[in-house]
LOVOLUM-379905 format. One line per 8 residues: number of its first residue (from 1); their letters; for each residue x, y, z of N, C-alpha, C. Coordinates in Angstrom, 3 decimals, always signed. Example, Ala and Ser with C-alpha at 12.3 -4.5 7.8 and 13.67 -1.06 7.14 Angstrom:
// residues 2
1> as> +13.190/-5.690/+7.800/+12.300/-4.500/+7.800/+13.200/-3.300/+7.800 | +12.850/-2.250/+7.080/+13.670/-1.060/+7.140/+12.900/+0.030/+7.870 $
END
This chain:
// residues 259
1> malpawrr> +20.628/-15.611/+8.743/+20.224/-16.466/+7.625/+19.161/-15.785/+6.766 | +18.337/-14.912/+7.380/+17.239/-14.318/+6.636/+17.736/-13.324/+5.592 | +18.777/-12.558/+5.931/+19.212/-11.494/+5.033/+19.648/-12.002/+3.662 | +20.488/-13.053/+3.557/+20.834/-13.546/+2.217/+19.605/-13.994/+1.419 | +18.648/-14.621/+2.079/+17.431/-15.060/+1.387/+16.638/-13.861/+0.894 | +16.505/-12.837/+1.738/+15.799/-11.623/+1.325/+16.515/-10.955/+0.150 | +17.849/-10.970/+0.204/+18.615/-10.348/-0.880/+18.381/-11.082/-2.195 | +18.333/-12.409/-2.122/+18.076/-13.182/-3.355/+16.695/-12.869/-3.916 $
9> vahanlav> +15.700/-12.783/-3.038/+14.343/-12.458/-3.489/+14.313/-11.057/-4.099 | +14.969/-10.103/-3.447/+14.979/-8.727/-3.948/+15.621/-8.655/-5.330 | +16.745/-9.327/-5.511/+17.425/-9.290/-6.808/+16.578/-9.957/-7.892 | +15.907/-11.059/-7.540/+15.044/-11.732/-8.510/+13.859/-10.843/-8.890 | +13.265/-10.174/-7.905/+12.141/-9.286/-8.187/+12.561/-8.108/-9.059 | +13.729/-7.543/-8.772/+14.206/-6.404/-9.549/+14.507/-6.807/-10.988 | +14.962/-8.040/-11.176/+15.210/-8.526/-12.536/+13.911/-8.634/-13.323 | +12.828/-9.010/-12.640/+11.520/-9.077/-13.294/+11.015/-7.673/-13.624 $
17> afpalsas> +11.142/-6.758/-12.649/+10.556/-5.430/-12.805/+11.349/-4.526/-13.750 | +12.674/-4.665/-13.749/+13.513/-3.757/-14.526/+14.534/-4.540/-15.356 | +14.055/-5.332/-16.321/+14.982/-6.143/-17.114/+15.948/-5.315/-17.956 | +15.580/-4.065/-18.255/+16.440/-3.227/-19.092/+17.610/-2.637/-18.319 | +17.535/-2.642/-16.989/+18.636/-2.111/-16.190/+19.759/-3.120/-16.110 | +20.960/-2.617/-15.896/+22.103/-3.508/-15.706/+22.005/-4.187/-14.348 | +22.700/-5.306/-14.208/+22.687/-6.029/-12.933/+23.233/-5.160/-11.810 | +24.242/-4.352/-12.103/+24.820/-3.494/-11.060/+23.827/-2.421/-10.625 $
25> errrigrr> +23.046/-1.887/-11.574/+22.047/-0.887/-11.218/+20.933/-1.509/-10.378 | +20.524/-2.727/-10.721/+19.498/-3.397/-9.911/+20.035/-3.691/-8.516 | +21.287/-4.075/-8.417/+21.870/-4.313/-7.080/+21.897/-3.024/-6.275 | +22.171/-1.900/-6.951/+22.195/-0.616/-6.245/+20.811/-0.293/-5.674 | +19.758/-0.512/-6.479/+18.396/-0.265/-5.989/+18.087/-1.182/-4.805 | +18.467/-2.470/-4.924/+18.230/-3.407/-3.830/+18.951/-2.991/-2.563 | +20.197/-2.553/-2.707/+20.974/-2.134/-1.532/+20.342/-0.908/-0.873 | +19.919/+0.048/-1.689/+19.291/+1.242/-1.132/+17.928/+0.930/-0.515 $
33> sfqhfgvl> +17.248/-0.092/-1.032/+15.977/-0.505/-0.446/+16.177/-1.021/+0.980 | +17.216/-1.842/+1.175/+17.496/-2.333/+2.526/+17.899/-1.182/+3.445 | +18.667/-0.225/+2.937/+19.036/+0.938/+3.745/+17.804/+1.753/+4.114 | +16.889/+1.870/+3.163/+15.645/+2.604/+3.398/+14.876/+2.013/+4.572 | +14.809/+0.691/+4.656/+14.047/+0.082/+5.745/+14.778/+0.167/+7.074 | +16.088/+0.295/+7.030/+16.806/+0.579/+8.266/+16.446/+1.956/+8.802 | +16.378/+2.933/+7.896/+15.975/+4.285/+8.293/+14.532/+4.278/+8.789 | +13.682/+3.477/+8.157/+12.273/+3.400/+8.556/+12.138/+2.984/+10.017 $
41> fvelaatl> +12.924/+1.984/+10.443/+12.899/+1.558/+11.840/+13.235/+2.723/+12.759 | +14.290/+3.462/+12.406/+14.731/+4.579/+13.246/+13.651/+5.651/+13.310 | +13.020/+5.936/+12.162/+11.969/+6.953/+12.130/+10.775/+6.564/+12.993 | +10.386/+5.300/+12.939/+9.247/+4.865/+13.743/+9.563/+4.970/+15.230 | +10.764/+4.555/+15.620/+11.155/+4.642/+17.027/+11.175/+6.097/+17.489 | +11.699/+6.995/+16.640/+11.750/+8.416/+16.998/+10.347/+8.998/+17.107 | +9.451/+8.591/+16.229/+8.078/+9.095/+16.254/+7.377/+8.695/+17.543 | +7.652/+7.493/+18.007/+7.030/+7.034/+19.247/+7.589/+7.750/+20.475 $
49> arpldrtl> +8.817/+8.251/+20.350/+9.475/+8.850/+21.509/+9.215/+10.341/+21.654 | +8.557/+10.964/+20.671/+8.373/+12.410/+20.730/+6.916/+12.762/+20.434 | +6.516/+14.002/+20.707/+5.136/+14.400/+20.411/+4.816/+14.214/+18.933 | +3.590/+13.811/+18.646/+3.192/+13.521/+17.278/+3.282/+14.763/+16.390 | +3.108/+15.947/+16.966/+3.176/+17.170/+16.179/+4.533/+17.351/+15.519 | +5.585/+16.874/+16.141/+6.915/+17.007/+15.537/+7.032/+16.149/+14.282 | +6.403/+14.986/+14.317/+6.392/+14.143/+13.117/+5.526/+14.762/+12.034 | +4.366/+15.285/+12.412/+3.477/+15.892/+11.423/+4.138/+17.079/+10.724 $
57> atirlegl> +5.055/+17.758/+11.417/+5.749/+18.898/+10.811/+6.688/+18.473/+9.695 | +7.027/+17.182/+9.639/+7.920/+16.695/+8.580/+7.151/+16.165/+7.373 | +5.811/+16.209/+7.428/+4.978/+15.625/+6.374/+4.281/+16.729/+5.584 | +4.366/+16.624/+4.261/+3.692/+17.595/+3.389/+2.660/+16.868/+2.542 | +1.428/+17.396/+2.528/+0.359/+16.822/+1.713/+0.257/+17.578/+0.394 | +0.064/+16.828/-0.690/-0.271/+17.465/-1.953/-1.435/+16.700/-2.584 | -2.329/+17.443/-3.222/-3.500/+16.827/-3.829/-4.658/+16.646/-2.871 | -4.648/+17.369/-1.748/-5.721/+17.207/-0.760/-7.093/+17.519/-1.355 $
65> ehlrgvma> -7.115/+18.359/-2.396/-8.400/+18.706/-3.009/-9.098/+17.479/-3.598 | -8.327/+16.476/-4.022/-8.940/+15.256/-4.568/-9.710/+14.501/-3.481 | -9.094/+14.386/-2.303/-9.756/+13.684/-1.205/-10.961/+14.475/-0.715 | -10.810/+15.781/-0.616/-11.930/+16.602/-0.158/-13.113/+16.499/-1.112 | -12.832/+16.451/-2.397/-13.911/+16.325/-3.371/-14.665/+15.015/-3.222 | -13.924/+13.924/-3.008/-14.558/+12.611/-2.826/-15.387/+12.581/-1.544 | -14.818/+13.085/-0.452/-15.538/+13.047/+0.817/-16.773/+13.945/+0.782 | -16.685/+15.068/+0.075/-17.844/+15.960/-0.018/-18.963/+15.321/-0.839 $
73> ahgralvl> -18.581/+14.584/-1.894/-19.585/+14.009/-2.787/-20.137/+12.688/-2.289 | -19.312/+11.896/-1.594/-19.711/+10.535/-1.228/-19.738/+10.290/+0.283 | -19.029/+11.111/+1.050/-19.027/+10.941/+2.499/-18.186/+9.787/+2.984 | -17.392/+9.177/+2.126/-16.545/+8.055/+2.497/-15.543/+7.834/+1.359 | -14.489/+7.069/+1.646/-13.495/+6.788/+0.607/-12.732/+5.523/+0.955 | -12.376/+4.778/-0.081/-11.439/+3.664/+0.056/-10.078/+4.170/-0.390 | -9.091/+4.017/+0.474/-7.746/+4.516/+0.194/-6.862/+3.363/-0.261 | -6.297/+3.505/-1.437/-5.347/+2.528/-1.971/-3.946/+3.002/-1.639 $
81> tahlgnwe> -3.149/+2.133/-1.017/-1.768/+2.493/-0.745/-0.899/+1.244/-0.791 | +0.386/+1.403/-0.454/+1.345/+0.308/-0.597/+2.454/+0.468/+0.426 | +3.284/-0.568/+0.529/+4.437/-0.525/+1.430/+5.566/+0.263/+0.756 | +5.315/+1.536/+0.581/+6.223/+2.433/-0.125/+6.563/+3.610/+0.777 | +7.827/+4.071/+0.713/+8.237/+5.125/+1.618/+8.062/+4.655/+3.052 | +7.848/+5.567/+3.962/+7.507/+5.164/+5.331/+5.985/+5.142/+5.441 | +5.410/+4.049/+4.922/+3.950/+3.965/+4.828/+3.268/+4.064/+6.176 | +3.954/+3.715/+7.260/+3.333/+3.787/+8.576/+3.033/+5.223/+8.985 $
89> llaaahrl> +3.748/+6.191/+8.414/+3.475/+7.585/+8.744/+2.163/+8.078/+8.131 | +1.582/+7.301/+7.195/+0.267/+7.675/+6.674/-0.780/+7.658/+7.790 | -0.562/+6.818/+8.790/-1.494/+6.784/+9.916/-1.500/+8.132/+10.630 | -0.317/+8.718/+10.801/-0.240/+10.038/+11.430/-0.724/+11.122/+10.482 | -0.422/+10.977/+9.184/-0.758/+12.021/+8.210/-2.262/+12.221/+8.052 | -3.059/+11.231/+8.438/-4.508/+11.404/+8.283/-5.019/+12.578/+9.115 | -4.271/+12.935/+10.151/-4.672/+14.080/+10.970/-4.570/+15.384/+10.183 | -3.624/+15.438/+9.261/-3.487/+16.628/+8.433/-4.632/+16.730/+7.427 $
97> agyplsiv> -5.155/+15.578/+7.010/-6.260/+15.573/+6.057/-7.578/+15.939/+6.719 | -7.733/+15.582/+7.988/-8.930/+15.977/+8.724/-10.097/+15.021/+8.649 | -9.857/+13.776/+8.172/-10.926/+12.782/+8.090/-10.536/+11.549/+8.897 | -11.494/+10.904/+9.578/-11.169/+9.708/+10.360/-10.731/+8.558/+9.459 | -9.785/+7.765/+9.957/-9.179/+6.712/+9.145/-9.259/+5.358/+9.835 | -9.627/+4.346/+9.069/-9.534/+2.947/+9.493/-8.554/+2.252/+8.555 | -7.764/+1.322/+9.091/-6.778/+0.608/+8.282/-7.016/-0.886/+8.428 | -7.113/-1.571/+7.291/-7.201/-3.031/+7.299/-5.777/-3.559/+7.406 $
105> vrpldsas> -5.488/-4.343/+8.445/-4.118/-4.755/+8.722/-4.009/-6.265/+8.844 | -2.811/-6.742/+8.597/-2.422/-8.101/+8.942/-1.060/-7.987/+9.596 | -0.665/-8.959/+10.439/+0.646/-8.872/+11.080/+1.764/-8.793/+10.040 | +2.727/-7.890/+10.269/+3.882/-7.789/+9.388/+4.813/-8.975/+9.602 | +5.598/-9.291/+8.576/+6.504/-10.436/+8.668/+7.579/-10.219/+9.731 | +7.990/-8.967/+9.923/+8.991/-8.637/+10.939/+8.289/-8.363/+12.265 | +8.596/-9.164/+13.293/+7.939/-8.995/+14.596/+8.254/-7.643/+15.220 | +9.508/-7.202/+15.102/+9.896/-5.926/+15.701/+9.222/-4.760/+14.990 $
113> lnmlagrl> +9.170/-4.815/+13.655/+8.490/-3.758/+12.911/+6.992/-3.794/+13.192 | +6.436/-4.975/+13.350/+5.014/-5.102/+13.641/+4.678/-4.453/+14.985 | +5.573/-4.620/+15.972/+5.351/-4.021/+17.284/+5.395/-2.495/+17.200 | +6.423/-1.954/+16.508/+6.540/-0.504/+16.368/+5.343/+0.062/+15.609 | +4.945/-0.610/+14.529/+3.837/-0.132/+13.713/+2.537/-0.102/+14.515 | +2.293/-1.154/+15.299/+1.079/-1.201/+16.100/+1.011/-0.063/+17.105 | +2.135/+0.237/+17.733/+2.170/+1.331/+18.712/+1.935/+2.681/+18.033 | +2.539/+2.859/+16.851/+2.364/+4.129/+16.148/+0.919/+4.299/+15.683 $
121> rrksgvel> +0.315/+3.231/+15.175/-1.069/+3.326/+14.720/-1.992/+3.724/+15.857 | -1.776/+3.126/+17.020/-2.611/+3.463/+18.169/-2.373/+4.911/+18.603 | -1.119/+5.352/+18.562/-0.798/+6.729/+18.938/-1.429/+7.719/+17.978 | -1.540/+7.333/+16.725/-2.088/+8.225/+15.704/-3.608/+8.324/+15.764 | -4.241/+7.432/+16.485/-5.681/+7.497/+16.648/-6.484/+6.887/+15.516 | -5.885/+5.959/+14.760/-6.635/+5.308/+13.690/-7.331/+4.061/+14.229 | -8.379/+3.646/+13.539/-9.055/+2.397/+13.864/-8.377/+1.265/+13.104 | -8.029/+0.180/+13.797/-7.395/-0.969/+13.162/-8.430/-2.062/+12.941 $
129> idkrgalr> -8.475/-2.576/+11.721/-9.410/-3.648/+11.366/-8.600/-4.851/+10.929 | -8.748/-5.960/+11.647/-8.016/-7.178/+11.301/-8.489/-7.687/+9.944 | -7.520/-8.065/+9.113/-7.847/-8.569/+7.772/-8.814/-9.749/+7.842 | -8.650/-10.598/+8.864/-9.547/-11.736/+9.020/-10.898/-11.240/+9.538 | -11.934/-11.500/+8.803/-13.263/-11.043/+9.206/-13.432/-9.542/+9.098 | -12.813/-8.929/+8.075/-12.811/-7.469/+7.977/-14.080/-6.892/+7.363 | -14.881/-7.711/+6.687/-15.978/-7.174/+5.885/-16.936/-6.304/+6.699 | -17.478/-6.832/+7.767/-18.466/-6.065/+8.534/-17.867/-4.812/+9.152 $
137> pvlralaa> -16.690/-4.878/+9.794/-16.097/-3.638/+10.328/-15.824/-2.602/+9.245 | -15.403/-3.043/+8.049/-15.149/-2.098/+6.965/-16.448/-1.434/+6.521 | -17.508/-2.216/+6.374/-18.801/-1.638/+5.976/-19.303/-0.649/+7.024 | -19.081/-0.963/+8.296/-19.490/-0.024/+9.358/-18.677/+1.262/+9.268 | -17.380/+1.121/+9.015/-16.524/+2.306/+8.924/-16.937/+3.200/+7.761 | -17.232/+2.598/+6.618/-17.662/+3.385/+5.470/-19.002/+4.072/+5.741 | -19.908/+3.333/+6.380/-21.215/+3.907/+6.700/-21.093/+5.066/+7.683 | -20.030/+5.026/+8.505/-19.814/+6.089/+9.487/-19.066/+7.282/+8.900 $
145> grmvaill> -18.777/+7.249/+7.597/-18.118/+8.380/+6.962/-16.620/+8.409/+7.133 | -16.001/+7.235/+7.228/-14.559/+7.160/+7.424/-13.842/+6.846/+6.106 | -12.548/+7.107/+6.089/-11.674/+6.567/+5.056/-11.244/+5.177/+5.506 | -11.178/+4.240/+4.585/-10.691/+2.901/+4.898/-9.501/+2.615/+3.978 | -8.334/+2.387/+4.568/-7.109/+2.185/+3.787/-6.762/+0.707/+3.697 | -6.365/+0.292/+2.497/-5.947/-1.088/+2.252/-4.649/-1.068/+1.465 | -3.636/-1.804/+1.947/-2.377/-1.946/+1.235/-2.511/-3.115/+0.274 | -2.274/-2.865/-1.009/-2.633/-3.840/-2.030/-1.421/-4.317/-2.845 $
153> dqnaarhe> -0.237/-4.222/-2.267/+0.961/-4.554/-3.048/+1.620/-5.863/-2.625 | +0.901/-6.713/-1.894/+1.470/-7.965/-1.423/+0.877/-9.155/-2.182 | +1.626/-10.248/-2.214/+1.138/-11.466/-2.855/-0.117/-11.969/-2.148 | -1.086/-12.396/-2.923/-2.327/-12.932/-2.368/-2.434/-14.418/-2.676 | -3.013/-15.159/-1.756/-3.290/-16.569/-2.028/-4.243/-16.663/-3.217 | -4.170/-17.795/-3.939/-4.952/-17.924/-5.174/-6.448/-17.710/-4.927 | -6.975/-18.196/-3.797/-8.414/-18.077/-3.549/-8.814/-16.666/-3.124 | -7.834/-15.824/-2.784/-8.140/-14.467/-2.332/-7.947/-13.413/-3.420 $
161> gvfvpffg> -7.280/-13.801/-4.514/-6.874/-12.777/-5.461/-7.292/-13.039/-6.892 | -6.924/-12.085/-7.719/-7.047/-12.214/-9.173/-5.668/-11.905/-9.760 | -5.397/-12.484/-10.925/-4.101/-12.272/-11.554/-4.181/-11.079/-12.505 | -3.363/-10.062/-12.201/-3.317/-8.854/-13.021/-1.859/-8.485/-13.260 | -1.572/-7.721/-14.294/-0.177/-7.371/-14.584/+0.436/-6.470/-13.508 | +1.689/-6.754/-13.188/+2.452/-5.931/-12.265/+3.900/-5.961/-12.732 | +4.387/-4.848/-13.229/+5.724/-4.769/-13.819/+5.910/-5.834/-14.904 | +4.884/-6.017/-15.722/+5.008/-6.881/-16.881/+4.810/-8.354/-16.629 $
169> rtastsks> +4.534/-8.759/-15.386/+4.291/-10.172/-15.081/+3.029/-10.282/-14.246 | +2.189/-11.274/-14.526/+0.961/-11.420/-13.752/+1.282/-11.698/-12.288 | +0.527/-11.044/-11.423/+0.736/-11.181/-9.986/-0.609/-11.392/-9.305 | -0.665/-12.351/-8.389/-1.896/-12.601/-7.647/-2.118/-11.451/-6.674 | -3.217/-10.741/-6.858/-3.485/-9.506/-6.123/-4.829/-9.598/-5.428 | -4.877/-9.209/-4.173/-6.128/-9.265/-3.422/-7.220/-8.485/-4.152 | -8.386/-9.107/-4.230/-9.526/-8.440/-4.874/-10.423/-7.740/-3.860 | -9.990/-7.698/-2.589/-10.837/-7.168/-1.522/-11.231/-5.715/-1.755 $
177> lavlavrt> -10.270/-4.873/-2.117/-10.580/-3.454/-2.279/-11.548/-3.245/-3.442 | -11.305/-3.929/-4.559/-12.172/-3.769/-5.722/-13.585/-4.274/-5.435 | -13.702/-5.390/-4.722/-15.028/-5.911/-4.378/-15.797/-4.889/-3.541 | -15.117/-4.315/-2.545/-15.765/-3.305/-1.708/-16.184/-2.091/-2.534 | -15.288/-1.634/-3.410/-15.580/-0.453/-4.210/-16.759/-0.684/-5.140 | -16.786/-1.849/-5.792/-17.845/-2.140/-6.745/-19.188/-2.317/-6.044 | -19.193/-3.039/-4.948/-20.461/-3.357/-4.277/-21.024/-2.178/-3.486 | -20.155/-1.312/-2.971/-20.641/-0.174/-2.174/-20.615/+1.133/-2.955 $
185> rtpvvpif> -20.102/+1.087/-4.198/-19.981/+2.281/-5.032/-19.184/+3.382/-4.318 | -18.110/+2.960/-3.693/-17.231/+3.899/-2.988/-16.006/+4.194/-3.847 | -15.655/+5.457/-4.049/-14.472/+5.784/-4.856/-13.178/+5.280/-4.219 | -12.218/+4.927/-5.066/-10.894/+4.496/-4.626/-9.919/+5.644/-4.869 | -9.276/+6.112/-3.800/-8.336/+7.227/-3.884/-6.920/+6.712/-3.615 | -6.029/+6.723/-4.609/-4.643/+6.293/-4.366/-3.886/+7.357/-3.573 | -3.251/+6.930/-2.492/-2.452/+7.833/-1.660/-1.127/+7.140/-1.335 | -0.020/+7.790/-1.661/+1.294/+7.204/-1.418/+2.195/+8.225/-0.729 $
193> irregrhh> +3.169/+7.706/+0.008/+4.114/+8.557/+0.721/+5.525/+8.217/+0.251 | +6.389/+9.221/+0.209/+7.785/+8.999/-0.155/+8.668/+9.873/+0.718 | +9.839/+9.359/+1.035/+10.796/+10.118/+1.839/+11.582/+11.055/+0.942 | +11.740/+12.285/+1.416/+12.549/+13.276/+0.709/+13.483/+13.913/+1.729 | +14.667/+13.310/+1.857/+15.590/+13.764/+2.895/+15.033/+13.438/+4.260 | +14.879/+14.444/+5.091/+14.320/+14.231/+6.438/+12.821/+14.509/+6.471 | +12.240/+14.747/+5.314/+10.815/+15.031/+5.245/+10.108/+13.954/+4.416 | +8.788/+14.030/+4.419/+7.979/+13.039/+3.707/+6.892/+13.762/+2.926 $
201> rvtihppl> +6.704/+13.315/+1.697/+5.652/+13.893/+0.859/+4.540/+12.868/+0.670 | +3.326/+13.234/+1.021/+2.147/+12.399/+0.799/+1.415/+12.941/-0.424 | +1.277/+12.105/-1.443/+0.600/+12.520/-2.669/-0.768/+11.849/-2.744 | -1.801/+12.665/-2.811/-3.178/+12.183/-2.943/-3.578/+12.349/-4.398 | -3.834/+11.238/-5.061/-4.160/+11.262/-6.479/-5.676/+11.371/-6.683 | -6.106/+11.748/-7.873/-7.550/+11.737/-8.164/-8.111/+10.325/-8.025 | -9.381/+10.187/-7.706/-9.962/+8.842/-7.576/-9.861/+8.091/-8.895 | -9.708/+6.779/-8.796/-9.630/+5.951/-9.991/-10.972/+5.928/-10.710 $
209> dppavndv> -10.925/+5.858/-12.024/-12.158/+5.751/-12.790/-12.878/+4.455/-12.414 | -14.182/+4.496/-12.225/-14.915/+3.259/-11.924/-14.903/+2.330/-13.125 | -15.074/+1.034/-12.908/-15.085/+0.080/-14.027/-16.188/+0.407/-15.023 | -15.889/+0.157/-16.303/-16.837/+0.499/-17.360/-17.683/-0.690/-17.784 | -17.761/-1.729/-16.932/-18.545/-2.919/-17.261/-19.576/-3.152/-16.165 | -20.667/-3.835/-16.521/-21.733/-4.108/-15.557/-21.544/-5.419/-14.821 | -20.823/-6.365/-15.425/-20.583/-7.652/-14.794/-19.657/-7.460/-13.587 | -20.087/-7.936/-12.405/-19.347/-7.686/-11.169/-17.946/-8.288/-11.217 $
217> eravvelt> -17.824/-9.535/-11.666/-16.515/-10.178/-11.679/-15.549/-9.450/-12.605 | -16.027/-9.067/-13.771/-15.172/-8.341/-14.707/-14.821/-6.961/-14.155 | -15.772/-6.339/-13.465/-15.513/-5.028/-12.871/-14.438/-5.123/-11.792 | -14.470/-6.196/-11.001/-13.468/-6.385/-9.945/-12.075/-6.545/-10.557 | -11.977/-7.328/-11.617/-10.679/-7.515/-12.269/-10.187/-6.199/-12.867 | -11.081/-5.483/-13.531/-10.689/-4.225/-14.160/-10.199/-3.216/-13.130 | -10.911/-3.084/-12.014/-10.512/-2.121/-10.996/-9.221/-2.558/-10.303 | -9.060/-3.857/-10.076/-7.815/-4.349/-9.482/-6.627/-4.046/-10.392 $
225> mrctaaie> -6.825/-4.151/-11.701/-5.773/-3.791/-12.649/-5.405/-2.320/-12.516 | -6.398/-1.471/-12.367/-6.131/-0.036/-12.235/-5.405/+0.260/-10.919 | -5.801/-0.420/-9.867/-5.119/-0.243/-8.580/-3.647/-0.644/-8.685 | -3.407/-1.786/-9.297/-2.040/-2.279/-9.421/-1.205/-1.373/-10.315 | -1.807/-0.846/-11.369/-1.091/+0.090/-12.235/-0.707/+1.355/-11.475 | -1.590/+1.830/-10.595/-1.284/+3.020/-9.797/-0.125/+2.756/-8.844 | -0.123/+1.566/-8.248/+0.976/+1.195/-7.351/+2.286/+1.095/-8.124 | +2.242/+0.451/-9.279/+3.450/+0.310/-10.102/+4.025/+1.674/-10.468 $
233> aaisevpe> +3.160/+2.617/-10.829/+3.627/+3.955/-11.191/+4.290/+4.644/-10.004 | +3.706/+4.491/-8.817/+4.275/+5.127/-7.629/+5.629/+4.510/-7.279 | +5.740/+3.188/-7.383/+7.010/+2.513/-7.088/+8.079/+2.936/-8.088 | +7.705/+3.070/-9.347/+8.671/+3.409/-10.392/+9.326/+4.760/-10.154 | +8.645/+5.658/-9.447/+9.214/+6.970/-9.160/+10.319/+6.890/-8.120 | +10.170/+6.003/-7.132/+11.192/+5.847/-6.082/+11.360/+4.349/-5.787 | +11.918/+3.576/-6.718/+11.985/+2.120/-6.525/+12.795/+1.697/-5.305 | +13.728/+2.530/-4.890/+14.540/+2.166/-3.721/+13.755/+2.256/-2.424 $
241> qwlwahnr> +12.506/+2.763/-2.471/+11.707/+2.886/-1.251/+10.572/+1.866/-1.190 | +10.681/+0.799/-1.984/+9.662/-0.249/-1.916/+10.253/-1.528/-1.328 | +9.377/-2.450/-0.931/+9.746/-3.672/-0.231/+10.087/-4.775/-1.240 | +11.244/-4.691/-1.877/+11.620/-5.680/-2.895/+11.905/-7.057/-2.310 | +12.138/-7.157/-1.023/+12.420/-8.455/-0.409/+11.164/-9.305/-0.247 | +9.992/-8.722/-0.532/+8.743/-9.503/-0.488/+8.581/-10.276/-1.794 | +8.238/-11.539/-1.712/+8.110/-12.380/-2.907/+6.754/-12.118/-3.566 | +6.689/-11.002/-4.288/+5.413/-10.516/-4.827/+4.794/-11.464/-5.847 $
249> wrtrpaae> +5.612/-12.206/-6.589/+5.090/-13.073/-7.646/+5.074/-14.546/-7.229 | +4.981/-14.814/-5.935/+5.075/-16.193/-5.449/+3.921/-17.066/-5.950 | +2.687/-16.616/-5.794/+1.534/-17.390/-6.247/+1.418/-17.279/-7.770 | +1.374/-18.420/-8.435/+1.340/-18.404/-9.889/-0.003/-18.961/-10.404 | -0.405/-18.563/-11.601/-1.624/-19.121/-12.189/-1.536/-20.647/-12.291 | -2.667/-21.320/-12.168/-2.672/-22.782/-12.193/-2.046/-23.321/-13.474 | -2.226/-22.627/-14.585/-1.690/-23.108/-15.869/-0.169/-23.206/-15.844 | +0.490/-22.328/-15.082/+1.953/-22.370/-15.017/+2.454/-23.536/-14.204 $
257> arp> +1.610/-24.099/-13.348/+2.032/-25.212/-12.500/+1.884/-26.551/-13.198 | +1.189/-26.578/-14.366/+0.969/-27.846/-15.060/+2.198/-28.232/-15.865 | +2.464/-29.524/-16.024/+3.603/-29.968/-16.834/+3.432/-29.494/-18.290 $
END
């Protein structure tokens, strides 16, 4: 019963994101997205069954100089990423970068994927921080000179997010990363992974420009917009490797709910 519902959500999301594409082209992207997540399951299971070095040999880093520059200048970094490519392999890829990593997590909607992901994260040696009550552990991690990664491409409840553009439609987006960045003056480094055949490319982008306003609330909105724009750009390069079955635009502004 779940698959038809997920397919409907994926097709509706693709219509929002790519209105200029034909319906058949959007269906093709949706179909390849579901195939991509089937491969993701197999990759995670294989990674757990073999030495981690074999998985690391399939991962290529580019742009490492951006992360090194941030860590040298600030001693810490907030990592912006998304459910793109085999994002769980970013936990293993941090070993190639050479900096300790903490990840803010919440349980995945798929119980089986959540189990595999949890085992891989522990095998990779990352610190897991539960989204609930994450503030103090995140501040400790940053103070200890760690990278802290947050996935920012999921729908946020109205009280947790701000509405910013995402593929041309406002989307409720968690303001957690921007609040941390603004209050701790920690740079935000976008890092995304994509599958290329049997290998994976991790692209480390330059840190996002800090907000150009002094008002904290406006700065949080501005930085969240920049984060979302970075995610949108990464998805647009390989749309078949993103989680289109997630109802990204579910939470709507209060004005849209009024008669």
